[in-house]
Residue, then its C-alpha position, 0 to 999 in steps of 0.5 A: m515477481p521481478p527477480d531482484l524485488s523483495v517485499r516484506r514487513a517493515t521494521p522499526a529499522d525501516r520507519l524513517p526510510l518509510q516516513r522519507m517516502l511519505e513524503l515523496y508519495q504525498h508530494d506526488l499527489s499534492d495536486i489532487w490531495d489538498q494538504d500543505l506543509d507543516l512549519h518544518g516543511v513536511f507533509g507528516y503523516a502519523l506512523d506510530r499506528y502501524w507499530q502500535d496497532p495489531a489490525c495495522t501492517p506496514h509494508v516496504f519494498t526493495v529492488a536490488g537492497s535499495y527502497a522502492g516503495f511502501a504498502l501501509v495496510d489497515a483495518s478502516v474500511k470504508l464499506p461494510g464487510g471488508e476486512h483489510w483496507m490499502d491505506q497507502f501504497f506507493v512505488m518511487k517514479k524510478y521503479r515505475r512501469r517495470g512490473v514492480g508495484r504489481a508484483a508488491a501490490a499482489a504480494v501484499l494482498a495475498a499476505h492479508p487473506g480475506r475481504w479487502q477494499v482498496g480505494q483511490m481518490a476520484l481524480n487519481t485516474a492513473a491509481q484506478a488503472f493501476w489497481r483494476r489491472t492488479i486486482e484482475g490478475c489477482t482474483g480473475g476479474r472477480f471484484s465490484e466497484q463502488v463510488l463513495a461521493s459523500g462523507w470524509w472519505q471520497g473516491l472509488v473503493l474496489s472490493f474482492e476477496m483475497p483467498p489463503q495460499a500456501d505461499n502467501r506468507l511474506p519473508d521475515p525482515p532481515t536480523r541482524p547480526a549479534r553484536 
């Protein structure tokens, strides 16, 4: 992991930066994800469930204390037999191709042992290559691929298992000093 990278579960204090990074993420994908801005000029993304549903976990990652990306994990798997779904994953452009995404993804995957599914939209070939390399590194190449070509979600799904590890717990969020 890059020495200045921190990956942790998001707190309510991370909600606004996370919402803003989601806007950047959706903009990055606007050429392959058919969505429009609303009347307020935002794409919008419903984050409430990540603080209300115990099956949903928001993660943020920082580099040298600055936000660098996020991962949203839930249980809305697309194929039978999965437990965890990488709902959204994003790395700020500034931090791409520096090992930040791969290290952050590996930390998030390891923090949720069990049967995973990670999907990529059919036209997002960069994400497909990233996830194949990342999952290969995490599992020693033990994963399967399936293309979903019908239904509300379509794309490539990579399925694999993350075993429990002794050091798989992400650090606790920072605490604020008492006032």
